[in-house]
VOPAGU-2260 file (C-alpha; in pm, 1 decimal, decimal comma):
REM VOPAGU-2260
SITE   aa  ch    i         X         Y         Z
SITE  MET   A    0    1177,0    3585,8     927,6
SITE  ASN   A    1     928,0    3833,9     820,1
SITE  ASN   A    2     953,6    3743,0     457,3
SITE  LEU   A    3     962,6    3365,5     528,7
SITE  ARG   A    4     643,6    3351,6     461,5
SITE  TRP   A    5     620,3    3454,9      98,7
SITE  TRP   A    6     918,5    3212,6      78,8
SITE  ILE   A    7     692,2    2935,6     189,9
SITE  ALA   A    8     383,4    3023,9     -50,2
SITE  GLY   A    9     653,3    3045,4    -365,8
SITE  PHE   A   10     732,3    2697,6    -279,3
SITE  LEU   A   11     348,9    2631,7    -256,4
SITE  PHE   A   12     313,8    2767,0    -577,8
SITE  LEU   A   13     589,9    2553,2    -721,2
SITE  SER   A   14     434,3    2251,7    -559,4
SITE  SER   A   15      89,9    2292,8    -748,5
SITE  ILE   A   16     299,1    2304,6   -1047,0
SITE  ILE   A   17     430,4    2025,7   -1034,1
SITE  ASN   A   18     133,5    1858,4    -898,0
SITE  TYR   A   19     -50,2    1934,8   -1168,0
SITE  ILE   A   20     214,2    1867,3   -1467,1
SITE  ASP   A   21     225,7    1515,7   -1333,3
SITE  ARG   A   22    -142,1    1451,2   -1342,9
SITE  GLN   A   23    -160,7    1663,8   -1687,2
SITE  VAL   A   24      67,2    1415,6   -1869,8
SITE  LEU   A   25    -181,5    1158,4   -1966,4
SITE  SER   A   26    -437,0    1410,8   -2073,1
SITE  VAL   A   27    -159,0    1540,6   -2278,8
SITE  VAL   A   28     -92,8    1211,6   -2453,5
SITE  ALA   A   29    -440,0    1045,5   -2429,8
SITE  PRO   A   30    -427,6    1085,0   -2778,3
SITE  ILE   A   31    -136,3     860,6   -2872,7
SITE  LEU   A   32    -270,0     629,4   -2557,7
SITE  THR   A   33    -630,6     591,7   -2730,5
SITE  LYS   A   34    -462,9     463,1   -3039,5
SITE  GLU   A   35    -180,9     216,5   -2844,9
SITE  PHE   A   36    -393,3      80,0   -2609,0
SITE  ALA   A   37    -695,6     104,0   -2795,6
SITE  LEU   A   38    -909,4     283,7   -2516,7
SITE  SER   A   39   -1275,2     364,0   -2570,1
SITE  PRO   A   40   -1419,9     656,8   -2386,9
SITE  SER   A   41   -1556,8     460,7   -2102,4
SITE  ASP   A   42   -1214,9     317,8   -2112,3
SITE  TYR   A   43   -1045,4     626,6   -2089,7
SITE  ALA   A   44   -1305,5     732,0   -1819,1
SITE  ASN   A   45   -1229,3     450,2   -1655,9
SITE  ILE   A   46    -863,0     537,0   -1608,5
SITE  GLY   A   47   -1001,8     862,3   -1494,2
SITE  LEU   A   48   -1174,1     728,2   -1223,0
SITE  ALA   A   49    -887,6     485,2   -1110,8
SITE  PHE   A   50    -731,3     820,6   -1068,0
SITE  GLN   A   51   -1028,2    1024,6    -881,1
SITE  ILE   A   52   -1146,5     770,6    -655,5
SITE  PRO   A   53    -840,4     729,6    -416,1
SITE  TYR   A   54    -774,0    1078,9    -465,1
SITE  THR   A   55   -1108,4    1174,6    -339,2
SITE  LEU   A   56   -1080,5     935,6     -38,6
SITE  MET   A   57    -705,4    1061,5      19,4
SITE  TYR   A   58    -852,0    1424,4     103,2
SITE  ILE   A   59   -1006,7    1266,2     378,4
SITE  GLY   A   60    -657,5    1099,7     488,1
SITE  SER   A   61    -449,3    1377,4     374,8
SITE  GLY   A   62    -614,3    1566,9     559,0
SITE  PHE   A   63    -553,2    1410,4     895,4
SITE  LEU   A   64    -216,3    1362,2     824,5
SITE  VAL   A   65    -121,1    1692,3     747,9
SITE  ASP   A   66    -285,0    1804,3    1107,2
SITE  ARG   A   67     -97,7    1549,4    1237,7
SITE  TRP   A   68     213,9    1585,5    1089,0
SITE  GLY   A   69     256,9    1943,7    1022,1
SITE  ALA   A   70     281,6    2128,6     670,7
SITE  ARG   A   71     628,9    2081,9     620,3
SITE  LYS   A   72     672,0    1706,3     698,2
SITE  ALA   A   73     351,6    1616,2     528,7
SITE  LEU   A   74     426,9    1827,0     176,3
SITE  ALA   A   75     752,8    1648,2     210,5
SITE  ILE   A   76     631,9    1291,4     198,0
SITE  PHE   A   77     324,4    1334,2     -51,1
SITE  MET   A   78     548,4    1484,0    -271,5
SITE  VAL   A   79     818,4    1177,9    -318,6
SITE  TRP   A   80     516,5     931,6    -325,7
SITE  TRP   A   81     288,4    1118,5    -644,6
SITE  SER   A   82     680,2    1168,7    -779,5
SITE  ALA   A   83     715,5     848,1    -794,3
SITE  ALA   A   84     386,0     696,6    -867,4
SITE  SER   A   85     431,6     965,7   -1190,4
SITE  MET   A   86     716,3     789,2   -1323,7
SITE  LEU   A   87     612,6     453,9   -1271,5
SITE  HIS   A   88     358,1     504,3   -1593,1
SITE  ALA   A   89     629,9     472,7   -1846,9
SITE  PHE   A   90     630,2     134,2   -1758,7
SITE  ALA   A   91     238,4      73,7   -1850,6
SITE  ARG   A   92     185,7    -167,8   -2082,8
SITE  ASN   A   93    -218,0    -172,0   -2117,6
SITE  ALA   A   94    -525,8     -13,0   -1998,7
SITE  PHE   A   95    -522,1    -217,5   -1668,4
SITE  SER   A   96    -142,6    -155,9   -1560,9
SITE  LEU   A   97    -198,4     268,3   -1655,9
SITE  GLY   A   98    -492,9     264,5   -1396,2
SITE  ALA   A   99    -310,8     108,2   -1205,2
SITE  PHE   A  100     -16,8     390,0   -1168,3
SITE  ARG   A  101    -292,9     611,3   -1186,7
SITE  PHE   A  102    -452,5     496,2    -816,4
SITE  LEU   A  103     -70,7     526,4    -710,1
SITE  LEU   A  104     -97,6     876,0    -833,9
SITE  GLY   A  105    -431,2     956,4    -699,0
SITE  ILE   A  106    -323,3     877,3    -354,3
SITE  GLY   A  107     -55,2    1119,1    -319,1
SITE  GLU   A  108    -139,1    1413,6    -507,6
SITE  PRO   A  109    -430,0    1524,8    -236,1
SITE  GLY   A  110    -167,1    1605,0     -10,0
SITE  ASN   A  111     -10,9    1916,0    -195,3
SITE  PHE   A  112    -358,7    2120,3    -124,6
SITE  MET   A  113    -414,1    1959,6     207,2
SITE  ALA   A  114     -45,5    2061,3     335,6
SITE  GLY   A  115     -53,7    2396,5     146,3
SITE  PHE   A  116    -402,8    2479,4     336,6
SITE  ARG   A  117    -224,2    2418,0     704,9
SITE  ALA   A  118      64,9    2607,5     605,2
SITE  ILE   A  119    -154,9    2918,9     447,4
SITE  SER   A  120    -317,9    2904,3     767,6
SITE  GLU   A  121     -28,5    2886,5     996,0
SITE  TRP   A  122     118,4    3160,9     824,0
SITE  CYS   A  123    -104,3    3446,3     674,5
SITE  SER   A  124    -289,9    3675,2     767,7
SITE  PRO   A  125    -686,6    3688,1     684,1
SITE  LYS   A  126    -698,4    3930,6     395,9
SITE  GLU   A  127    -311,5    3773,0     257,5
SITE  LYS   A  128    -509,2    3458,2     266,3
SITE  GLY   A  129    -725,9    3496,4     -22,1
SITE  PHE   A  130    -415,2    3635,4    -237,9
SITE  VAL   A  131    -196,3    3324,8    -125,0
SITE  ASN   A  132    -492,5    3051,3    -187,8
SITE  GLY   A  133    -522,2    3189,6    -545,4
SITE  LEU   A  134    -149,6    3129,2    -582,6
SITE  LEU   A  135    -207,3    2742,4    -438,0
SITE  ASN   A  136    -453,5    2709,6    -732,2
SITE  GLY   A  137    -304,9    2951,6    -953,9
SITE  GLY   A  138      52,5    2741,8    -927,1
SITE  ALA   A  139    -222,9    2407,7   -1041,2
SITE  ALA   A  140    -344,3    2629,0   -1323,4
SITE  VAL   A  141      40,9    2690,0   -1407,6
SITE  GLY   A  142      51,8    2316,7   -1434,2
SITE  ALA   A  143    -144,3    2297,0   -1657,2
SITE  ILE   A  144     -38,9    2603,0   -1909,1
SITE  ILE   A  145     303,5    2433,1   -1921,2
SITE  ALA   A  146     212,6    2068,7   -1926,1
SITE  PRO   A  147      28,8    2082,3   -2256,6
SITE  PRO   A  148     360,9    2294,7   -2439,7
SITE  LEU   A  149     629,8    2064,6   -2230,4
SITE  VAL   A  150     480,4    1713,1   -2210,2
SITE  ALA   A  151     395,9    1732,5   -2623,8
SITE  TRP   A  152     768,5    1827,8   -2682,0
SITE  LEU   A  153     914,1    1543,1   -2488,9
SITE  ALA   A  154     640,6    1292,6   -2645,9
SITE  ILE   A  155     701,3    1397,4   -2982,7
SITE  HIS   A  156    1086,2    1405,6   -2957,8
SITE  TYR   A  157    1152,8    1122,7   -2688,6
SITE  GLY   A  158     831,7     916,9   -2662,3
SITE  TRP   A  159     533,1     930,9   -2405,8
SITE  ARG   A  160     746,4     710,6   -2153,4
SITE  ASN   A  161    1003,7     945,0   -2104,3
SITE  ALA   A  162     763,1    1214,3   -2047,1
SITE  PHE   A  163     615,4    1049,8   -1741,7
SITE  VAL   A  164     999,7     995,4   -1637,6
SITE  LEU   A  165    1119,1    1320,2   -1677,2
SITE  THR   A  166     812,0    1535,5   -1541,3
SITE  GLY   A  167     820,4    1343,8   -1243,3
SITE  ALA   A  168    1184,7    1392,3   -1154,1
SITE  ALA   A  169    1114,3    1717,8   -1152,2
SITE  GLY   A  170     944,2    1670,5    -773,7
SITE  PHE   A  171    1281,3    1572,8    -603,2
SITE  LEU   A  172    1454,2    1858,7    -700,4
SITE  TRP   A  173    1166,6    2073,3    -553,1
SITE  LEU   A  174    1170,2    1867,7    -252,5
SITE  ILE   A  175    1553,1    1965,7    -175,8
SITE  GLY   A  176    1425,3    2369,1    -145,8
SITE  TRP   A  177    1139,0    2289,5      57,6
SITE  LEU   A  178    1327,0    2124,1     329,1
SITE  LEU   A  179    1595,3    2353,0     338,3
SITE  VAL   A  180    1325,7    2658,6     372,0
SITE  TYR   A  181    1092,8    2587,0     513,1
SITE  LYS   A  182    1056,6    2648,9     880,4
SITE  ASN   A  183     728,2    2512,0    1124,6
SITE  PRO   A  184     600,1    2858,9    1322,0
SITE  PRO   A  185     697,7    2851,1    1699,9
SITE  ASN   A  186     557,2    2587,5    1866,3
SITE  ILE   A  187     236,2    2709,9    2070,3
SITE  ALA   A  188     188,2    2397,0    2272,4
SITE  GLU   A  189     531,0    2552,5    2476,3
SITE  GLY   A  190     393,9    2828,0    2541,8
SITE  SER   A  191      49,9    3078,4    2482,7
SITE  VAL   A  192     -77,9    3270,1    2236,1
SITE  VAL   A  193     -83,5    3644,3    2209,2
SITE  GLU   A  194    -327,9    3757,6    1934,1
SITE  SER   A  195    -259,5    4102,4    1777,2
SITE  PRO   A  196    -534,9    4255,9    1631,9
SITE  SER   A  197    -408,8    4522,8    1511,1
SITE  LYS   A  198    -163,1    4332,7    1314,1
SITE  GLU   A  199    -321,2    4034,9    1269,6
SITE  LEU   A  200     -24,1    3892,6    1424,1
SITE  ALA   A  201      28,6    3613,7    1720,8
SITE  CYS   A  202     351,2    3568,4    1907,8
SITE  ALA   A  203     479,3    3289,1    2098,6
SITE  THR   A  204     521,7    3365,1    2490,0
SITE  GLU   A  205     683,7    3229,4    2781,1
SITE  PRO   A  206     455,3    3102,4    3054,9
SITE  ASP   A  207     506,9    3462,7    3275,7
SITE  GLY   A  208     342,3    3648,7    2945,8
SITE  THR   A  209     734,3    3767,7    2785,3
SITE  ALA   A  210     781,3    3750,8    2429,9
SITE  LYS   A  211    1010,9    3450,8    2381,0
SITE  SER   A  212    1141,3    3607,4    2037,0
SITE  SER   A  213    1058,7    3885,7    1826,0
SITE  PHE   A  214     988,0    3667,9    1552,1
SITE  CYS   A  215     594,4    3663,3    1561,7
SITE  PHE   A  216     393,5    3409,7    1310,6
SITE  ILE   A  217      60,6    3471,5    1174,3
SITE  SER   A  218    -182,9    3291,8    1321,9
SITE  GLY   A  219    -457,3    3271,8    1189,4
SITE  PRO   A  220    -816,1    3499,8    1099,6
SITE  SER   A  221    -928,7    3716,5    1326,1
SITE  GLY   A  222   -1226,7    3942,5    1301,3
SITE  PRO   A  223   -1515,8    3715,8    1193,5
SITE  ALA   A  224   -1640,1    3500,6    1482,9
SITE  PRO   A  225   -1542,3    3121,3    1483,2
SITE  ALA   A  226   -1781,3    2946,5    1307,7
SITE  PHE   A  227   -1826,6    2673,9    1599,6
SITE  GLU   A  228   -1991,6    2877,1    1861,9
SITE  GLU   A  229   -2376,8    2901,0    1877,2
SITE  PRO   A  230   -2511,5    3305,1    1842,4
SITE  ARG   A  231   -2674,7    3466,4    2166,0
SITE  THR   A  232   -3010,3    3478,9    2152,7
SITE  THR   A  233   -2995,0    3840,9    2278,7
SITE  GLY   A  234   -2763,0    4078,4    2286,2
SITE  SER   A  235   -2516,7    4204,8    1958,2
SITE  ALA   A  236   -2197,3    4026,2    1837,9
SITE  SER   A  237   -1868,8    4079,1    1943,8
SITE  ARG   A  238   -1634,5    4198,3    1681,3
SITE  GLY   A  239   -1343,8    4298,7    1870,0
SITE  SER   A  240   -1341,1    3927,7    2007,4
SITE  GLY   A  241   -1434,2    3731,0    1736,8
SITE  ALA   A  242   -1708,2    3574,0    1940,0
SITE  ILE   A  243   -2052,1    3531,1    1795,2
SITE  GLY   A  244   -2168,5    3418,1    2129,3
SITE  GLY   A  245   -2138,3    3543,7    2478,0
SITE  SER   A  246   -2107,5    3335,5    2827,3
SITE  GLN   A  247   -2361,7    3148,3    2738,9
SITE  SER   A  248   -2241,2    2991,6    2397,2
SITE  ARG   A  249   -2098,5    2665,8    2370,6
SITE  SER   A  250   -1800,0    2629,1    2173,8
SITE  LEU   A  251   -1739,3    2288,1    1984,5
SITE  PHE   A  252   -1354,6    2305,0    2102,7
SITE  ALA   A  253   -1411,2    2372,4    2449,7
SITE  THR   A  254   -1353,5    1967,5    2480,8
SITE  GLY   A  255   -1073,5    1956,8    2266,5
SITE  ARG   A  256   -1071,1    1834,2    1888,3
SITE  PRO   A  257   -1390,0    1795,3    1758,3
SITE  SER   A  258   -1499,9    1487,6    1571,0
SITE  THR   A  259   -1564,2    1403,0    1177,9
SITE  MET   A  260   -1952,2    1389,4    1279,5
SITE  ALA   A  261   -1918,9    1727,5    1501,4
SITE  LEU   A  262   -1746,7    1876,1    1180,3
SITE  LEU   A  263   -2045,2    1741,3     943,3
SITE  ARG   A  264   -2317,0    1884,8    1200,2
SITE  GLN   A  265   -2224,1    2234,8    1101,4
SITE  PRO   A  266   -2389,9    2413,0     820,5
SITE  GLU   A  267   -2076,1    2628,5     731,7
SITE  THR   A  268   -1896,0    2268,0     648,2
SITE  TRP   A  269   -2207,9    2182,5     359,1
SITE  ALA   A  270   -2188,8    2535,5     260,4
SITE  LEU   A  271   -1827,9    2459,4     140,0
SITE  LEU   A  272   -1844,1    2080,9      40,6
SITE  LEU   A  273   -2173,1    2056,2    -134,8
SITE  PRO   A  274   -2092,3    2380,5    -393,6
SITE  ARG   A  275   -1784,6    2202,5    -466,5
SITE  PHE   A  276   -1912,9    1862,5    -502,8
SITE  VAL   A  277   -2162,5    2066,5    -788,3
SITE  SER   A  278   -1946,5    2291,5    -943,0
SITE  ASP   A  279   -1578,9    2133,8    -950,4
SITE  PRO   A  280   -1678,0    1855,5   -1214,4
SITE  VAL   A  281   -1623,3    2155,8   -1459,5
SITE  TRP   A  282   -1276,3    2164,6   -1365,1
SITE  TRP   A  283   -1200,9    1845,0   -1352,9
SITE  PHE   A  284   -1389,2    1772,9   -1751,0
SITE  TYR   A  285   -1121,4    2025,2   -1860,9
SITE  LEU   A  286    -817,7    1872,2   -1691,2
SITE  LEU   A  287    -896,2    1507,9   -1808,2
SITE  TRP   A  288   -1121,9    1548,2   -2094,5
SITE  LEU   A  289    -962,2    1907,2   -2317,8
SITE  PRO   A  290    -720,8    1743,1   -2485,3
SITE  LYS   A  291    -887,6    1452,9   -2574,5
SITE  TYR   A  292   -1205,6    1639,6   -2674,6
SITE  LEU   A  293    -983,5    1871,2   -2896,8
SITE  SER   A  294    -829,3    1595,3   -3104,9
SITE  ASP   A  295   -1115,9    1410,6   -3104,9
SITE  GLN   A  296   -1360,8    1680,5   -3177,3
SITE  ARG   A  297   -1168,2    1936,1   -3348,7
SITE  GLY   A  298    -897,6    1702,3   -3549,1
SITE  PHE   A  299    -595,1    1851,5   -3296,9
SITE  SER   A  300    -243,2    1686,7   -3349,3
SITE  ILE   A  301     -48,1    1675,0   -3050,1
SITE  ALA   A  302     148,2    1931,3   -3225,3
SITE  ASP   A  303    -161,3    2122,4   -3211,8
SITE  ILE   A  304    -268,4    2038,6   -2827,6
SITE  GLY   A  305      87,4    2180,0   -2715,1
SITE  ALA   A  306      42,9    2497,1   -2928,0
SITE  LEU   A  307    -329,1    2570,9   -2786,4
SITE  ALA   A  308    -423,5    2368,9   -2555,7
SITE  TRP   A  309    -249,7    2563,2   -2288,9
SITE  MET   A  310    -468,3    2853,5   -2297,1
SITE  PRO   A  311    -756,3    2774,3   -2121,1
SITE  TYR   A  312    -548,6    2659,3   -1799,5
SITE  LEU   A  313    -369,6    3029,7   -1841,8
SITE  ALA   A  314    -685,1    3191,3   -1835,8
SITE  ALA   A  315    -797,7    2983,6   -1495,2
SITE  ASP   A  316    -412,8    3105,3   -1339,3
SITE  LEU   A  317    -550,5    3477,1   -1431,3
SITE  GLY   A  318    -895,8    3359,5   -1294,5
SITE  ALA   A  319    -719,4    3253,3    -986,0
SITE  LEU   A  320    -559,2    3572,5    -907,3
SITE  VAL   A  321    -820,7    3822,5    -974,2
SITE  GLY   A  322   -1091,7    3626,1    -759,5
SITE  GLY   A  323    -801,1    3653,3    -459,0
SITE  ILE   A  324    -725,3    3983,7    -518,0
SITE  PHE   A  325   -1055,9    4101,7    -575,7
SITE  THR   A  326   -1175,6    3989,0    -236,8
SITE  GLY   A  327    -911,5    4106,7     -79,7
SITE  TRP   A  328    -951,3    4477,8    -171,5
SITE  LEU   A  329   -1341,2    4433,9     -78,2
SITE  ILE   A  330   -1191,3    4305,0     287,0
SITE  GLN   A  331    -969,1    4633,0     262,9
SITE  ARG   A  332   -1252,0    4847,3     208,9
SITE  GLY   A  333   -1451,3    4724,5     501,6
SITE  PHE   A  334   -1652,9    4439,2     367,1
SITE  GLU   A  335   -1674,2    4105,5     661,8
SITE  THR   A  336   -1479,5    3845,2     533,8
SITE  VAL   A  337   -1765,4    3597,3     445,2
SITE  ARG   A  338   -1950,3    3821,2     257,3
SITE  ALA   A  339   -1680,0    3974,7      50,9
SITE  ARG   A  340   -1612,9    3575,4     -42,6
SITE  SER   A  341   -2005,1    3548,1    -140,1
SITE  PHE   A  342   -1954,2    3859,4    -299,1
SITE  GLY   A  343   -1651,2    3824,3    -509,1
SITE  MET   A  344   -1831,7    3443,9    -584,4
SITE  LEU   A  345   -2147,6    3585,9    -791,5
SITE  PRO   A  346   -2056,0    3746,8   -1097,9
SITE  PHE   A  347   -1806,5    3433,2   -1170,0
SITE  ALA   A  348   -2087,3    3198,8   -1130,2
SITE  ALA   A  349   -2321,9    3408,6   -1313,3
SITE  LEU   A  350   -2030,8    3413,3   -1643,7
SITE  MET   A  351   -2044,1    3016,2   -1654,6
SITE  PRO   A  352   -2396,0    2941,1   -1871,4
SITE  VAL   A  353   -2158,0    3096,4   -2147,9
SITE  SER   A  354   -2038,8    2745,5   -2157,9
SITE  VAL   A  355   -2361,2    2653,3   -2373,4
SITE  LEU   A  356   -2279,2    2826,6   -2668,2
SITE  ILE   A  357   -1902,2    2591,2   -2706,2
SITE  PRO   A  358   -2060,9    2334,7   -2890,6
SITE  GLY   A  359   -2216,0    2543,5   -3206,3
SITE  ALA   A  360   -1895,3    2813,2   -3206,4
SITE  SER   A  361   -1606,5    2774,9   -3474,2
SITE  THR   A  362   -1277,4    2611,4   -3305,4
SITE  ASN   A  363   -1126,6    2965,9   -3223,7
SITE  MET   A  364   -1476,0    3090,5   -3072,1
SITE  ALA   A  365   -1491,9    2793,5   -2890,7
SITE  LEU   A  366   -1160,6    2785,9   -2736,8
SITE  ALA   A  367   -1182,2    3131,8   -2634,8
SITE  ILE   A  368   -1520,7    3039,2   -2445,5
SITE  ILE   A  369   -1347,5    2744,0   -2244,0
SITE  CYS   A  370   -1078,6    3021,2   -2217,1
SITE  VAL   A  371   -1362,3    3242,6   -2023,9
SITE  VAL   A  372   -1530,0    2933,4   -1838,2
SITE  ALA   A  373   -1152,8    2848,2   -1696,1
SITE  PHE   A  374   -1150,4    3221,0   -1559,3
SITE  ALA   A  375   -1438,9    3234,7   -1414,9
SITE  HIS   A  376   -1433,3    2881,0   -1263,4
SITE  MET   A  377   -1080,2    2921,5   -1080,4
SITE  ALA   A  378   -1215,4    3278,0    -935,7
SITE  TRP   A  379   -1480,4    3130,7    -819,7
SITE  LYS   A  380   -1318,8    2859,6    -637,9
SITE  THR   A  381   -1073,9    3064,0    -489,2
SITE  ASN   A  382   -1286,0    3239,2    -330,6
SITE  LEU   A  383   -1519,1    2931,1    -233,0
SITE  GLN   A  384   -1171,4    2743,5    -118,2
SITE  THR   A  385   -1073,5    3009,0     100,3
SITE  VAL   A  386   -1408,2    3058,0     313,1
SITE  THR   A  387   -1257,4    2735,6     492,6
SITE  ASN   A  388    -962,6    2966,8     586,7
SITE  ASP   A  389   -1160,8    3218,1     734,5
SITE  VAL   A  390   -1410,8    3038,8     978,1
SITE  PHE   A  391   -1217,1    2742,3    1071,8
SITE  PRO   A  392    -977,1    2749,9    1324,7
SITE  LEU   A  393    -616,8    2595,8    1246,4
SITE  SER   A  394    -690,9    2331,0    1432,3
SITE  VAL   A  395    -861,0    2112,0    1227,0
SITE  VAL   A  396    -826,3    2350,0     871,3
SITE  GLY   A  397    -676,4    2007,9     702,3
SITE  THR   A  398    -973,6    1799,9     881,4
SITE  VAL   A  399   -1177,9    2028,2     726,4
SITE  ALA   A  400   -1080,8    2101,8     388,2
SITE  GLY   A  401    -993,6    1737,5     350,8
SITE  ILE   A  402   -1405,6    1626,2     417,4
SITE  ILE   A  403   -1489,6    1956,7     177,2
SITE  ALA   A  404   -1252,5    1822,3    -116,8
SITE  PHE   A  405   -1373,1    1476,9     -50,3
SITE  GLY   A  406   -1690,3    1667,3    -169,8
SITE  SER   A  407   -1509,0    1752,5    -475,8
SITE  GLY   A  408   -1360,8    1420,8    -561,4
SITE  LEU   A  409   -1714,8    1257,5    -540,9
SITE  GLY   A  410   -1868,0    1500,1    -781,7
SITE  GLY   A  411   -1589,7    1461,6   -1037,1
SITE  SER   A  412   -1578,6    1086,6   -1028,5
SITE  ILE   A  413   -1935,8    1070,2   -1111,5
SITE  PHE   A  414   -1903,0    1350,8   -1348,6
SITE  THR   A  415   -1644,1    1165,0   -1491,6
SITE  TRP   A  416   -1795,2     833,4   -1528,4
SITE  LEU   A  417   -2128,7     959,1   -1686,0
SITE  THR   A  418   -1863,9    1189,1   -1928,9
SITE  GLY   A  419   -1747,4     876,0   -2031,6
SITE  TRP   A  420   -2075,5     700,2   -2120,6
SITE  THR   A  421   -2188,1    1048,4   -2267,9
SITE  VAL   A  422   -1934,3    1079,4   -2501,4
SITE  GLN   A  423   -1936,7     745,1   -2654,3
SITE  ASN   A  424   -2340,1     720,0   -2659,8
SITE  VAL   A  425   -2451,4    1081,2   -2754,7
SITE  SER   A  426   -2189,9    1343,7   -2788,9
SITE  TYR   A  427   -1966,0    1594,4   -2590,1
SITE  ASP   A  428   -2201,3    1872,8   -2643,2
SITE  ALA   A  429   -2436,5    1768,5   -2392,9
SITE  ILE   A  430   -2176,8    1797,9   -2149,2
SITE  PHE   A  431   -2066,1    2151,8   -2230,8
SITE  ILE   A  432   -2501,5    2205,8   -2189,0
SITE  VAL   A  433   -2508,0    2091,4   -1824,8
SITE  MET   A  434   -2090,7    2246,8   -1736,0
SITE  GLY   A  435   -2283,5    2588,0   -1762,6
SITE  PHE   A  436   -2567,5    2588,2   -1469,8
SITE  LEU   A  437   -2354,7    2384,3   -1201,4
SITE  HIS   A  438   -2193,7    2725,7   -1053,7
SITE  PRO   A  439   -2553,6    2908,9   -1043,6
SITE  ILE   A  440   -2685,1    2627,0    -834,8
SITE  ALA   A  441   -2374,5    2605,6    -602,2
SITE  PHE   A  442   -2380,5    2969,6    -565,0
SITE  VAL   A  443   -2756,1    2909,1    -408,4
SITE  ILE   A  444   -2642,4    2639,1    -185,6
SITE  PHE   A  445   -2361,6    2797,1     -54,5
SITE  ARG   A  446   -2579,6    3092,9      49,7
SITE  PHE   A  447   -2876,7    2899,8     182,5
SITE  PHE   A  448   -2626,0    2706,3     439,0
SITE  MET   A  449   -2417,6    3034,3     465,3
SITE  ARG   A  450   -2689,3    3209,1     571,4
SITE  ARG   A  451   -2645,0    3218,2     962,9
SITE  ARG   A  452   -2284,5    3343,1     920,0
SITE  LEU   A  453   -2382,2    3590,1     683,5
SITE  VAL   A  454   -2607,2    3721,5     941,7
SITE  VAL   A  455   -2430,9    3748,8    1221,4
SITE  GLU   A  456   -2117,4    3942,8    1033,4
SITE  ASN   A  457   -2395,8    4187,1     881,8
SITE  LEU   A  458   -2494,8    4209,8    1301,7
SITE  ALA   A  459   -2094,1    4282,4    1374,3
SITE  ARG   A  460   -2101,8    4546,3    1116,6
């Protein structure tokens, strides 16, 4: 049973692969659809928005559903929904119907990550969360790596419609293994939870305090203080108990589950939401527009896209793993959790301005720079995203992750619309220049809103 969490991590990795393959089919076949449906850049942006708007809204909705259903049931339902929606793309006849099927896909896909965050919080210790979040993000990047060669091959040999059908069917195969393997942690409502600071584990117990079984599950972050308690005006932070405040502190959870508005009043929420709003449009651009950019500006054919467009996504995959491993190493070296995440985000944010060199570079050099940007972005995002698990308790992880991802989707939606207008009326060059400065701005925002938390961690050292 102790190895079950790694099986679960593996299935989360696979679900993200499938999620991103299904999402990326459109972008890979975009050059074909642009000609067949006579799509302008603005039309293509609107089709992208048909996905991103429900995707953004459902990050909130799916967060609530995950908290209500739990990771196992929620992820199974979302997988069925988005896999079926992906297969429906084969019946598109014009831009409107294509947009309608993208809308359905956008409803289901965010549930993958909301359920993944919940499963990570249920099963992983603080030092493992960065790595497993890296797997979750890395699976998305692997899906994006696989999609160009796979979808291009399917489109060339079987047509673009069958490419949607065959990739969508993979989700139903995954579903069988997920339902067989995933087991919920012991229901803490049936007993109490005994924290084990030395092992960062919690064991379900009988009411008399005796262990219900020898199986312990990893509950949630220990060590640094919860985000929702007010710091004391006097005295020092308590490191062992993890509480910022003492007996005079008022916990947000003292009266039960907090409302969304209560969560929005926490600076930690904005420390995560606003940086995602600012920085995630970079990833949205590369997901939706990269194959089309390579076709429009660099003269790539579908076969060329299949042969080369996977490279930036491989770099992103490596970035997700390196980012998580790096901050996990910092934590093992004695860094407080959020301080380690912040320290780990800085060098990757500093790399992002190389994006401004892409417009003037040769095709090979431009592709290399795009790979660097993708690597840095995903390393950054892995650490920023993991802070959610570090500072929020398990009972609201799904809800908070949904709120934060709403910021990501909103920023991506606005940027997608602006990209369509800019490409149609100006050029791609302006987009690459703007993207070079989004992450440094996002890092400043993160530090500003997280400053109280960082101060408390320093006091607890």
